[in-house]
KELUM-763125 format. One record per residue (C-alpha): residue number from 0; x, y, z; residue in three letters. Coordinates in steps of 0.001 Angstrom, whole numbers, always signed. Example, Ala and Ser with C-alpha at 12.3 -4.5 7.8 and 13.67 -1.06 7.14 Angstrom:
seq | x | y | z | type
0 | +12300 | -4500 | +7800 | ALA
1 | +13670 | -1060 | +7140 | SER
% end
This chain:
seq | x | y | z | type
0 | -47141 | -1607 | -76028 | MET
1 | -46767 | -5121 | -74550 | PRO
2 | -46936 | -8027 | -77006 | ASN
3 | -48011 | -11645 | -76520 | SER
4 | -44520 | -12949 | -75716 | LYS
5 | -44059 | -10765 | -72662 | ILE
6 | -45674 | -11272 | -69270 | SER
7 | -46088 | -8319 | -66926 | ILE
8 | -46336 | -8476 | -63157 | ILE
9 | -48120 | -5291 | -62134 | ARG
10 | -47409 | -3433 | -58902 | ASP
11 | -44838 | -5867 | -57522 | ALA
12 | -44152 | -4601 | -54003 | GLU
13 | -40857 | -3743 | -52359 | LEU
14 | -40863 | -2795 | -48685 | THR
15 | -37952 | -417 | -48127 | THR
16 | -35829 | -335 | -44991 | ARG
17 | -38092 | +2312 | -43423 | ASP
18 | -41259 | +314 | -44180 | GLY
19 | -42455 | +2325 | -47197 | THR
20 | -43930 | +257 | -50036 | ILE
21 | -42699 | +989 | -53559 | LEU
22 | -44410 | -657 | -56511 | ARG
23 | -42955 | -1752 | -59817 | ALA
24 | -44041 | -3481 | -63009 | ASP
25 | -41859 | -6423 | -64043 | VAL
26 | -41675 | -7318 | -67758 | TYR
27 | -40226 | -10697 | -68681 | HIS
28 | -40441 | -13565 | -71145 | ASN
29 | -41719 | -16600 | -69189 | PRO
30 | -40390 | -18982 | -71837 | ASP
31 | -36738 | -18275 | -71145 | ILE
32 | -34519 | -18719 | -68109 | ALA
33 | -34115 | -15856 | -65616 | PRO
34 | -32208 | -12962 | -67156 | GLN
35 | -30354 | -9856 | -65884 | PRO
36 | -32799 | -7353 | -64432 | ALA
37 | -32636 | -3820 | -65838 | LEU
38 | -34192 | -1318 | -63436 | VAL
39 | -35769 | +2078 | -64108 | CYS
40 | -36989 | +4196 | -61192 | ARG
41 | -39171 | +7065 | -62390 | THR
42 | -41338 | +9877 | -61003 | PRO
43 | -43239 | +10062 | -64317 | TYR
44 | -45631 | +7092 | -63943 | ASN
45 | -44561 | +3594 | -64887 | LYS
46 | -47764 | +3191 | -66929 | LEU
47 | -46791 | +5997 | -69299 | THR
48 | -46807 | +4558 | -72852 | PRO
49 | -43102 | +5260 | -73406 | ARG
50 | -42127 | +3226 | -70331 | TYR
51 | -44372 | +367 | -71336 | GLN
52 | -42977 | +379 | -74881 | ALA
53 | -39348 | +616 | -73742 | ASP
54 | -39743 | -2068 | -71079 | ALA
55 | -41404 | -4398 | -73584 | THR
56 | -38589 | -3899 | -76090 | ALA
57 | -35992 | -4546 | -73375 | ILE
58 | -37778 | -7727 | -72295 | ALA
59 | -38046 | -8876 | -75903 | ASN
60 | -34279 | -8470 | -76174 | ALA
61 | -33764 | -11042 | -73433 | GLY
62 | -33849 | -9087 | -70171 | TYR
63 | -36150 | -8667 | -67216 | THR
64 | -37278 | -5033 | -67306 | ALA
65 | -38351 | -3385 | -64057 | VAL
66 | -40136 | -3 | -63999 | VAL
67 | -40796 | +1388 | -60525 | GLN
68 | -42746 | +4432 | -59392 | ASP
69 | -40460 | +6397 | -57096 | MET
70 | -41444 | +7177 | -53530 | ARG
71 | -44527 | +9357 | -53330 | GLY
72 | -45399 | +8999 | -57023 | ARG
73 | -48362 | +7192 | -58587 | TYR
74 | -48582 | +3603 | -57251 | ALA
75 | -45829 | +3965 | -54627 | SER
76 | -46319 | +5102 | -51059 | ASP
77 | -44423 | +7772 | -49146 | GLY
78 | -43586 | +11450 | -49528 | GLU
79 | -42199 | +12805 | -52783 | TYR
80 | -39074 | +14971 | -52561 | ILE
81 | -38170 | +16264 | -56005 | TRP
82 | -34717 | +16398 | -57594 | MET
83 | -34423 | +20172 | -57228 | TRP
84 | -33714 | +19850 | -53528 | ARG
85 | -30419 | +18899 | -51916 | ASP
86 | -29891 | +15235 | -52687 | LYS
87 | -29424 | +14388 | -49014 | ASN
88 | -32980 | +15528 | -48217 | GLU
89 | -34524 | +12539 | -50012 | SER
90 | -34305 | +8801 | -49385 | THR
91 | -33448 | +8026 | -52999 | ASP
92 | -29967 | +6733 | -52205 | ILE
93 | -31441 | +4172 | -49823 | GLU
94 | -34447 | +3460 | -52051 | ASP
95 | -32151 | +2879 | -55009 | GLY
96 | -29997 | +416 | -53075 | TYR
97 | -33036 | -1447 | -51774 | ASP
98 | -34565 | -1626 | -55261 | THR
99 | -31418 | -3022 | -56886 | ILE
100 | -31089 | -5759 | -54265 | GLU
101 | -34814 | -6522 | -54467 | TRP
102 | -34615 | -6822 | -58262 | ALA
103 | -31622 | -9156 | -57992 | ALA
104 | -33768 | -11581 | -56012 | ASN
105 | -36820 | -11588 | -58262 | LEU
106 | -37633 | -15057 | -59645 | PRO
107 | -37280 | -13587 | -63135 | GLN
108 | -33760 | -12275 | -62413 | SER
109 | -30478 | -14165 | -62635 | ASP
110 | -29008 | -11941 | -59895 | GLY
111 | -27272 | -9439 | -62158 | ARG
112 | -28775 | -5942 | -62256 | VAL
113 | -28317 | -2895 | -64482 | GLY
114 | -30051 | +481 | -64729 | THR
115 | -31845 | +2480 | -67404 | TRP
116 | -34056 | +5541 | -67576 | GLY
117 | -33697 | +9036 | -68988 | HIS
118 | -33441 | +12481 | -67374 | SER
119 | -35031 | +12429 | -63889 | ASN
120 | -34858 | +8631 | -63905 | ALA
121 | -31103 | +8964 | -64449 | SER
122 | -30945 | +11349 | -61500 | TRP
123 | -32289 | +8396 | -59515 | ALA
124 | -29576 | +6196 | -61042 | ILE
125 | -26808 | +8512 | -59904 | TRP
126 | -28353 | +8623 | -56444 | MET
127 | -28212 | +4812 | -56411 | THR
128 | -24568 | +4848 | -57488 | LEU
129 | -23708 | +6649 | -54248 | HIS
130 | -24757 | +3491 | -52402 | ALA
131 | -22798 | +922 | -54467 | SER
132 | -25383 | -1896 | -54188 | PRO
133 | -23519 | -5222 | -54486 | PRO
134 | -25877 | -6701 | -57112 | SER
135 | -25392 | -3799 | -59515 | LEU
136 | -23220 | -5271 | -62268 | THR
137 | -23233 | -2480 | -64879 | ALA
138 | -25055 | +825 | -65288 | ALA
139 | -26513 | +3110 | -67932 | LEU
140 | -27656 | +6715 | -67491 | ALA
141 | -28777 | +9301 | -70042 | SER
142 | -29727 | +12944 | -70197 | GLY
143 | -28502 | +13930 | -66741 | ILE
144 | -25796 | +16373 | -65731 | SER
145 | -23041 | +16175 | -63163 | MET
146 | -24331 | +19240 | -61371 | ASP
147 | -27359 | +21483 | -61482 | LEU
148 | -25425 | +24490 | -62756 | LEU
149 | -24514 | +22528 | -65907 | ASP
150 | -28214 | +22750 | -66690 | ILE
151 | -29195 | +26218 | -65537 | THR
152 | -26028 | +28352 | -65701 | PHE
153 | -27403 | +29657 | -62393 | GLY
154 | -30429 | +31233 | -64118 | VAL
155 | -34080 | +30228 | -63666 | TRP
156 | -35387 | +28256 | -66664 | GLU
157 | -38830 | +29809 | -66777 | THR
158 | -40472 | +27784 | -69526 | GLY
159 | -39199 | +24343 | -68539 | ARG
160 | -39428 | +24659 | -64788 | ARG
161 | -42956 | +26072 | -64695 | LEU
162 | -44278 | +23491 | -67153 | GLU
163 | -42431 | +20669 | -65383 | TRP
164 | -43732 | +21676 | -61956 | THR
165 | -47285 | +22042 | -63270 | TYR
166 | -47087 | +18569 | -64816 | MET
167 | -45553 | +17012 | -61690 | MET
168 | -48220 | +18647 | -59521 | ALA
169 | -50970 | +16637 | -61248 | ALA
170 | -50190 | +13465 | -59283 | ASP
171 | -49697 | +15436 | -56069 | VAL
172 | -53120 | +17003 | -56589 | ARG
173 | -54654 | +13560 | -57244 | ARG
174 | -53095 | +12092 | -54101 | ARG
175 | -54364 | +15013 | -52037 | GLU
176 | -57899 | +14604 | -53393 | GLY
177 | -57948 | +18080 | -54891 | ARG
178 | -60157 | +19067 | -57815 | THR
179 | -58734 | +22524 | -58576 | ASP
180 | -56545 | +21439 | -61489 | GLY
181 | -55506 | +18608 | -63812 | PRO
182 | -55025 | +15170 | -62252 | LEU
183 | -52938 | +13464 | -64952 | THR
184 | -49717 | +14573 | -66676 | PRO
185 | -51325 | +14347 | -70119 | ILE
186 | -54153 | +16629 | -69046 | GLU
187 | -51669 | +18962 | -67324 | ALA
188 | -49425 | +19236 | -70379 | THR
189 | -52382 | +19969 | -72652 | HIS
190 | -53806 | +22599 | -70302 | ARG
191 | -50416 | +24219 | -69762 | TRP
192 | -49759 | +24679 | -73474 | ASN
193 | -53341 | +25632 | -74341 | ALA
194 | -54091 | +28011 | -71478 | VAL
195 | -51673 | +28484 | -68600 | GLU
196 | -48280 | +28930 | -70255 | ARG
197 | -49051 | +32294 | -71842 | SER
198 | -50135 | +33560 | -68442 | LYS
199 | -47593 | +32251 | -65963 | TYR
200 | -44306 | +32669 | -67832 | ILE
201 | -44961 | +36443 | -67628 | TRP
202 | -46173 | +36401 | -64018 | TRP
203 | -44591 | +38885 | -61612 | LEU
204 | -43373 | +38137 | -59101 | PRO
205 | -42668 | +34469 | -59744 | LEU
206 | -42852 | +33524 | -56082 | ASP
207 | -46467 | +34721 | -55938 | GLU
208 | -47889 | +32381 | -58552 | ILE
209 | -51089 | +31173 | -56841 | PRO
210 | -50767 | +28065 | -54681 | GLU
211 | -53427 | +26204 | -56653 | LYS
212 | -51156 | +26126 | -59737 | VAL
213 | -48515 | +23854 | -58172 | PHE
214 | -50599 | +22417 | -55332 | ALA
215 | -48511 | +20473 | -52831 | GLY
216 | -45279 | +21277 | -54714 | LEU
217 | -45550 | +25013 | -54060 | THR
218 | -43120 | +25026 | -51120 | ASP
219 | -40520 | +23036 | -53043 | GLN
220 | -41011 | +25300 | -56069 | TYR
221 | -40447 | +28435 | -54011 | GLN
222 | -37343 | +26948 | -52383 | THR
223 | -35891 | +26202 | -55808 | PHE
224 | -36663 | +29749 | -56997 | LEU
225 | -34454 | +31117 | -54243 | ARG
226 | -31578 | +28739 | -54903 | ASN
227 | -30999 | +28683 | -58648 | THR
228 | -27315 | +29535 | -58111 | ASP
229 | -26697 | +26504 | -55872 | LYS
230 | -25812 | +22990 | -56930 | ASP
231 | -28079 | +20330 | -55442 | PHE
232 | -26816 | +17363 | -57438 | MET
233 | -23017 | +17254 | -57031 | ARG
234 | -22688 | +13886 | -58723 | PHE
235 | -18947 | +14400 | -58915 | ASP
236 | -19066 | +13164 | -55326 | GLU
237 | -20281 | +9804 | -56655 | ALA
238 | -17580 | +9314 | -59293 | HIS
239 | -15058 | +7657 | -56910 | PRO
240 | -17864 | +5422 | -55583 | GLU
241 | -18925 | +3896 | -58911 | VAL
242 | -17873 | +244 | -58906 | GLU
243 | -19282 | -912 | -62259 | VAL
244 | -18726 | -64 | -65939 | PRO
245 | -21099 | +2636 | -67099 | MET
246 | -22598 | +3831 | -70367 | MET
247 | -23719 | +7467 | -70683 | GLN
248 | -25906 | +8821 | -73478 | ILE
249 | -26753 | +12369 | -74514 | THR
250 | -27341 | +14470 | -77636 | GLY
251 | -25916 | +17673 | -79079 | TRP
252 | -29209 | +19472 | -78392 | TRP
253 | -29768 | +17783 | -75060 | ASP
254 | -29554 | +20769 | -72723 | ARG
255 | -28267 | +18306 | -70117 | LEU
256 | -25114 | +17785 | -72078 | ILE
257 | -23313 | +17946 | -68723 | GLY
258 | -23711 | +14186 | -69084 | THR
259 | -20267 | +14486 | -70674 | ILE
260 | -18961 | +15897 | -67384 | ASP
261 | -20141 | +12729 | -65663 | ASN
262 | -18204 | +10647 | -68162 | TYR
263 | -15089 | +12770 | -67726 | GLN
264 | -15445 | +12561 | -63965 | GLY
265 | -15502 | +8769 | -64066 | LEU
266 | -12380 | +8742 | -66217 | ILE
267 | -10477 | +11285 | -64141 | GLU
268 | -11681 | +10479 | -60621 | ASN
269 | -13272 | +7044 | -60824 | GLY
270 | -11726 | +3726 | -59960 | LYS
271 | -8622 | +3216 | -62133 | PRO
272 | -9487 | -387 | -63004 | GLU
273 | -12779 | +737 | -64589 | LEU
274 | -11613 | +3751 | -66574 | ARG
275 | -11187 | +1868 | -69843 | ASN
276 | -14612 | +237 | -69480 | GLN
277 | -16840 | +3318 | -69380 | HIS
278 | -18546 | +4485 | -72564 | ARG
279 | -20043 | +7734 | -73884 | LEU
280 | -22468 | +8277 | -76783 | ILE
281 | -23367 | +11749 | -78104 | VAL
282 | -25904 | +11658 | -80931 | GLY
283 | -27763 | +14207 | -83103 | PRO
284 | -30655 | +14298 | -80649 | TRP
285 | -32412 | +16520 | -78139 | GLY
286 | -33611 | +15722 | -74624 | HIS
287 | -36498 | +13542 | -75815 | ASP
288 | -35371 | +9912 | -75531 | ALA
289 | -38410 | +8798 | -77542 | THR
290 | -37051 | +10518 | -80647 | ASN
291 | -33553 | +9283 | -81430 | TYR
292 | -34042 | +9913 | -85126 | SER
293 | -32330 | +11695 | -87986 | SER
294 | -34597 | +14731 | -88277 | ASN
295 | -35728 | +16325 | -85029 | ILE
296 | -35410 | +19680 | -86808 | GLY
297 | -35170 | +21080 | -90339 | PRO
298 | -32104 | +19015 | -91297 | ILE
299 | -32112 | +15263 | -91897 | ASP
300 | -28830 | +13814 | -90669 | TYR
301 | -29191 | +10505 | -92443 | GLY
302 | -29861 | +6887 | -91636 | GLU
303 | -26873 | +6550 | -89288 | ALA
304 | -28633 | +8898 | -86841 | ALA
305 | -31649 | +6621 | -86409 | ASN
306 | -31902 | +4338 | -83420 | THR
307 | -34082 | +3782 | -80370 | THR
308 | -33464 | +4126 | -76681 | TYR
309 | -34082 | +410 | -75989 | PRO
310 | -31640 | -504 | -78778 | ALA
311 | -28904 | +1558 | -77132 | LEU
312 | -29703 | +67 | -73725 | ILE
313 | -29710 | -3579 | -74813 | THR
314 | -26624 | -3234 | -76999 | ARG
315 | -24693 | -1956 | -73978 | TRP
316 | -25879 | -4734 | -71697 | TYR
317 | -25378 | -7422 | -74339 | ASP
318 | -21737 | -6344 | -74251 | PHE
319 | -21284 | -5417 | -70567 | ALA
320 | -23364 | -8185 | -68951 | LEU
321 | -23680 | -10999 | -71461 | LYS
322 | -20333 | -10719 | -73222 | GLY
323 | -21951 | -10864 | -76665 | ILE
324 | -19644 | -9961 | -79538 | GLU
325 | -21585 | -7029 | -80981 | ASN
326 | -18705 | -4782 | -82005 | GLY
327 | -18469 | -2652 | -78863 | MET
328 | -15212 | -4277 | -77803 | ALA
329 | -13577 | -2918 | -80962 | GLN
330 | -15077 | +582 | -80687 | GLU
331 | -13369 | +3522 | -79063 | LYS
332 | -14979 | +4509 | -75743 | PRO
333 | -16280 | +7884 | -76955 | VAL
334 | -18717 | +7665 | -79865 | GLN
335 | -19744 | +10974 | -81442 | LEU
336 | -22151 | +11651 | -84273 | PHE
337 | -20591 | +14523 | -86229 | VAL
338 | -23295 | +16722 | -87723 | LEU
339 | -22945 | +17412 | -91457 | ASN
340 | -20477 | +14576 | -91684 | ARG
341 | -23505 | +12465 | -90719 | ASN
342 | -21597 | +9524 | -89354 | GLU
343 | -20259 | +8240 | -86080 | TRP
344 | -16630 | +8744 | -85202 | VAL
345 | -14730 | +7190 | -82321 | GLY
346 | -12340 | +8928 | -79941 | ALA
347 | -10122 | +7797 | -77090 | ASP
348 | -11082 | +10660 | -74786 | ALA
349 | -13127 | +13808 | -74339 | TRP
350 | -12162 | +16444 | -75288 | PRO
351 | -10501 | +14865 | -78297 | LEU
352 | -6733 | +14770 | -77731 | PRO
353 | -6019 | +16470 | -81061 | GLU
354 | -8235 | +19497 | -80291 | THR
355 | -6818 | +22839 | -81407 | GLN
356 | -8549 | +25626 | -79466 | TYR
357 | -8688 | +28458 | -81960 | THR
358 | -9957 | +31998 | -81263 | PRO
359 | -12565 | +33362 | -83633 | LEU
360 | -12866 | +37106 | -83051 | TYR
361 | -15952 | +39305 | -83040 | LEU
362 | -15570 | +42224 | -85443 | ARG
363 | -17769 | +44984 | -86879 | SER
364 | -17879 | +48617 | -87928 | ASN
365 | -20225 | +49376 | -85061 | GLY
366 | -23446 | +48066 | -86558 | GLY
367 | -23735 | +44323 | -85853 | ALA
368 | -27438 | +44609 | -85001 | ASN
369 | -29668 | +42152 | -86938 | THR
370 | -28597 | +39740 | -89669 | VAL
371 | -28355 | +42693 | -92037 | ASP
372 | -25722 | +44403 | -89886 | GLY
373 | -21984 | +44560 | -90426 | ASP
374 | -20882 | +42096 | -87746 | GLY
375 | -18441 | +39383 | -88773 | TYR
376 | -16180 | +36720 | -87317 | LEU
377 | -12511 | +36565 | -88160 | SER
378 | -9578 | +34372 | -87227 | PHE
379 | -7527 | +37596 | -87225 | ASP
380 | -7451 | +39556 | -83966 | ALA
381 | -8701 | +43167 | -84066 | PRO
382 | -6025 | +45835 | -84486 | ILE
383 | -8227 | +48853 | -83798 | ARG
384 | -11134 | +49822 | -81613 | GLY
385 | -14632 | +48525 | -82133 | GLY
386 | -17910 | +48389 | -80212 | THR
387 | -21509 | +47381 | -80762 | ASP
388 | -24462 | +48588 | -78740 | ARG
389 | -28022 | +47514 | -78100 | PHE
390 | -30771 | +48144 | -75579 | THR
391 | -32241 | +45223 | -73718 | TYR
392 | -35812 | +45722 | -72492 | ASP
393 | -37136 | +42856 | -70315 | PRO
394 | -40669 | +43866 | -71284 | ARG
395 | -39778 | +42835 | -74842 | ASP
396 | -37267 | +39969 | -74503 | PRO
397 | -35819 | +37951 | -77358 | VAL
398 | -38163 | +34982 | -77494 | MET
399 | -36653 | +31501 | -77404 | SER
400 | -36979 | +29324 | -80478 | LEU
401 | -37629 | +25919 | -79003 | MET
402 | -39939 | +22920 | -78898 | HIS
403 | -43421 | +23286 | -77440 | GLN
404 | -42293 | +21231 | -74420 | ASN
405 | -39684 | +23931 | -73703 | SER
406 | -36747 | +21753 | -74726 | GLN
407 | -33977 | +22804 | -77072 | SER
408 | -34031 | +21353 | -80579 | ILE
409 | -32508 | +22499 | -83887 | PRO
410 | -34695 | +25218 | -85373 | MET
411 | -34672 | +27822 | -88112 | ASP
412 | -33410 | +31023 | -86460 | GLN
413 | -34917 | +33506 | -88923 | SER
414 | -37905 | +34589 | -86763 | PRO
415 | -35528 | +36735 | -84695 | ASN
416 | -33553 | +38124 | -87642 | ASP
417 | -35150 | +41557 | -87386 | HIS
418 | -34363 | +42320 | -83750 | ARG
419 | -32142 | +45302 | -83031 | GLN
420 | -31240 | +43817 | -79643 | ASP
421 | -29557 | +40813 | -81259 | VAL
422 | -25979 | +41243 | -82479 | LEU
423 | -24983 | +38920 | -85294 | VAL
424 | -21421 | +37956 | -86182 | TYR
425 | -20612 | +35434 | -88886 | GLU
426 | -17742 | +34218 | -91014 | THR
427 | -17405 | +34517 | -94731 | GLU
428 | -18306 | +31287 | -96534 | PRO
429 | -15705 | +28801 | -95380 | LEU
430 | -13120 | +27904 | -98035 | PRO
431 | -12826 | +24332 | -96754 | GLU
432 | -14451 | +21919 | -94331 | ASP
433 | -13845 | +22588 | -90631 | VAL
434 | -14590 | +20089 | -87847 | ASP
435 | -15606 | +21806 | -84598 | VAL
436 | -15975 | +19175 | -81870 | ILE
437 | -15698 | +19843 | -78170 | GLY
438 | -16444 | +22322 | -75368 | PRO
439 | -16969 | +25984 | -76219 | LEU
440 | -16028 | +29135 | -74322 | GLN
441 | -16903 | +32723 | -75224 | LEU
442 | -14622 | +35448 | -73900 | LYS
443 | -16916 | +38471 | -74038 | LEU
444 | -15871 | +41991 | -73135 | TRP
445 | -19025 | +43927 | -72296 | ALA
446 | -20467 | +46705 | -70190 | SER
447 | -23939 | +47670 | -69035 | THR
448 | -25517 | +50630 | -67294 | ASP
449 | -27573 | +48250 | -65106 | ALA
450 | -26434 | +46916 | -61717 | PRO
451 | -27106 | +43418 | -63041 | GLU
452 | -28033 | +41985 | -66425 | THR
453 | -27527 | +38906 | -68590 | ASP
454 | -25498 | +38237 | -71709 | PHE
455 | -26516 | +35372 | -73980 | THR
456 | -24661 | +33577 | -76754 | ALA
457 | -25832 | +31188 | -79451 | LYS
458 | -23652 | +29430 | -82018 | LEU
459 | -25319 | +28459 | -85279 | ALA
460 | -24589 | +27087 | -88735 | ILE
461 | -25678 | +28956 | -91866 | VAL
462 | -26264 | +26636 | -94796 | HIS
463 | -25570 | +27667 | -98349 | GLU
464 | -29276 | +28291 | -98992 | ASP
465 | -29402 | +30740 | -96058 | GLY
466 | -31072 | +28426 | -93552 | LEU
467 | -29570 | +29129 | -90109 | CYS
468 | -29862 | +26387 | -87474 | VAL
469 | -28822 | +26676 | -83834 | ASN
470 | -26120 | +24345 | -82522 | LEU
471 | -25579 | +25416 | -78915 | THR
472 | -26081 | +28242 | -76437 | TYR
473 | -24970 | +29731 | -73141 | GLY
474 | -25835 | +32542 | -70745 | ILE
475 | -24175 | +34411 | -67909 | ILE
476 | -25765 | +36513 | -65203 | ARG
477 | -23314 | +39339 | -64686 | THR
478 | -23535 | +39065 | -60907 | SER
479 | -22086 | +35532 | -61305 | HIS
480 | -19011 | +36624 | -63219 | ARG
481 | -16746 | +35772 | -60260 | GLU
482 | -18535 | +32505 | -59520 | GLY
483 | -21840 | +31288 | -58145 | TYR
484 | -20698 | +31553 | -54548 | ASP
485 | -20454 | +35345 | -54579 | ARG
486 | -22276 | +38370 | -55990 | THR
487 | -20438 | +40829 | -58235 | ALA
488 | -22546 | +43831 | -59202 | TYR
489 | -21440 | +45908 | -62166 | ASN
490 | -19804 | +49311 | -61972 | PRO
491 | -22014 | +51256 | -64443 | PRO
492 | -20670 | +51237 | -67996 | ASN
493 | -17412 | +49587 | -66913 | SER
494 | -16065 | +46952 | -69341 | PRO
495 | -15778 | +43495 | -67778 | GLN
496 | -14584 | +40179 | -69180 | LEU
497 | -17284 | +37527 | -69055 | TYR
498 | -16423 | +33862 | -69527 | ASP
499 | -19553 | +32342 | -71007 | ILE
500 | -19668 | +28552 | -71145 | LYS
501 | -21668 | +27136 | -74029 | LEU
502 | -22790 | +23549 | -74321 | ASN
503 | -20405 | +21433 | -76423 | PRO
504 | -20787 | +21050 | -80148 | VAL
505 | -19925 | +18393 | -82721 | GLY
506 | -20280 | +19651 | -86273 | CYS
507 | -18460 | +19677 | -89577 | ARG
508 | -18926 | +23104 | -91177 | PHE
509 | -18744 | +22391 | -94889 | LEU
510 | -17024 | +24575 | -97439 | ALA
511 | -19451 | +27327 | -98437 | GLY
512 | -21264 | +27324 | -95084 | GLN
513 | -20864 | +29997 | -92405 | ARG
514 | -20349 | +30000 | -88652 | ILE
515 | -22694 | +32473 | -86946 | ARG
516 | -22666 | +33805 | -83388 | LEU
517 | -25601 | +35633 | -81825 | TYR
518 | -25079 | +37922 | -78807 | ILE
519 | -27954 | +39393 | -76831 | SER
520 | -29246 | +39725 | -73269 | SER
521 | -32334 | +37520 | -73260 | SER
522 | -33462 | +34080 | -74342 | ASP
523 | -36958 | +33867 | -72901 | PHE
524 | -38495 | +31612 | -71659 | PRO
525 | -35498 | +29316 | -72095 | ASN
526 | -34136 | +31482 | -69269 | PHE
527 | -35867 | +34060 | -67125 | ASP
528 | -35569 | +37647 | -68286 | ARG
529 | -33212 | +39682 | -66122 | ASN
530 | -35050 | +42675 | -64650 | HIS
531 | -31824 | +44749 | -64752 | ASN
532 | -32467 | +45985 | -61208 | THR
533 | -30096 | +43827 | -59175 | GLY
534 | -33013 | +42795 | -56953 | LYS
535 | -33994 | +39134 | -56362 | PRO
536 | -35663 | +38090 | -59604 | TYR
537 | -38281 | +35906 | -57923 | TYR
538 | -39769 | +38729 | -55805 | SER
539 | -39036 | +41738 | -58019 | ASP
540 | -41852 | +43394 | -59977 | THR
541 | -39816 | +46243 | -61460 | GLU
542 | -38547 | +46026 | -65050 | LEU
543 | -36015 | +48501 | -66463 | ARG
544 | -34124 | +48726 | -69711 | SER
545 | -30348 | +48296 | -69915 | ALA
546 | -27956 | +49815 | -72428 | ASP
547 | -25361 | +47198 | -73382 | GLN
548 | -21993 | +47575 | -75106 | THR
549 | -19894 | +44777 | -76606 | ILE
550 | -16194 | +45500 | -77120 | PHE
551 | -13924 | +43977 | -79754 | HIS
552 | -10717 | +45959 | -79620 | THR
553 | -7031 | +45178 | -79465 | GLN
554 | -7148 | +45447 | -75670 | ASP
555 | -10553 | +43820 | -75305 | MET
556 | -10668 | +41161 | -78050 | PRO
557 | -13992 | +39417 | -77597 | SER
558 | -13747 | +35962 | -79140 | HIS
559 | -15099 | +32445 | -79048 | ILE
560 | -12665 | +29560 | -78611 | LEU
561 | -13505 | +26952 | -81236 | LEU
562 | -12401 | +23354 | -80580 | PRO
563 | -11168 | +22655 | -84087 | ILE
564 | -10204 | +19108 | -84970 | ILE
565 | -7916 | +18372 | -87920 | PRO
566 | -10009 | +16612 | -90554 | ILE
567 | -9777 | +12949 | -89688 | PHE
568 | -11008 | +9600 | -90868 | GLN
569 | -13175 | +7320 | -88776 | ASN
570 | -10904 | +4829 | -86958 | PRO
% end
């Protein structure tokens, strides 16, 4: 919370070009000269304790911190258009430009402006980057993907999206003067977890959840339901327009690890004179920017993992805006925290230039079901036939192991060990350390008797004591196997090759540990359960079982491509 050194100007008003008033809190130290202004535009309430704490820390580090309620949210006027609509439907490009130029002219600002803010606030940053405001001198974004499909894989994220919409609806309900639900996000989050979640994640059909649940966001919610296979963000379109050096931050369990795609896009398609100035940080963290610590799960990754979001922000701007010698000039542009090695390593590019993509093949004697089955992973390709089978019943989906706020974090995977509808493949204990750092792709040969279904994949590490912790995951809806722009229904029981993209990984598997791969057809409510009917999921009330077959034969060698890095020393 604010301390005695920092003064706060509450609800400072900006009148945008269309006459709408947006309000911001300005944190500054009145005893020092005007400083660069670092701007955060958020839909989550600028008075939220985390924003107040972060802004105070930023101001204490010698900056003017600005936290603004976005249009239609909390203290700001106007109509709220959420991020799950086409970006051109909102005024956030114009509002972002106007806010940057307004902040540059604050009495507490020296005219130089940067950005900060996590997740949805970084969506607002990328919207602003489309406009190239002249006073923007450097930028920072975190926890945001290049496109929507990086996040969703084209599948509805039942747990997150329902909770998020319910929480966002609290302010809409307050503004509309309604009394039929919670009026603050804290109250909404508590009520969702205590009462509503166990009801609405199972609701059929999803587009008939009662209007009172999401209040004035119901129409936007229903539009999103019908367009989960479309990309609304398309921030690759902004990469050539970025005119300032940019820092991007994410974590290995941040489901928005498509942040890396934004970094790559700036390097490959951005302005050539800036390509050696952009930076990327990937830490041992999840999507919660208030917890950049060493132990968000069952493993403590050591002191080097501990930092804070304001510390990352101010270190970047000390270097990029103030020219302070803080070591960043000597660091490589890509900084990765390698799990199990428990230290930061630098790289010149992503993926790492020395990456050796190595197939690790799924094998079994036909009984890979459960952790007690005979599934295994081998670097040797299969030389004979092999299949595994399971039945996926959407009335009894594999339940996601995740944080209460529906975000991915490292967790013990044993609660699902008993399930017959989970195939488990793992290596023998590794004879030596193996660094696996980079993007992952699963080449899965599979068939189903359903017109449409899902196949899920999860990569995990098995420690010597048996503890199994998830590292990354992916999913494919079989009707998307030829791309999101077309529908490809399955010929019954016909083997098809599915390319399943998993989020990247950065881990050293130590000698004696095992690499484990889970294959199934559900990960609920991380993703919506496929009804196996081929009908629109949002209006369908029918649920049917699907018989699934996974092939690992000489002609159909299902395998995961591991990005193996030769063991290297930190430069």
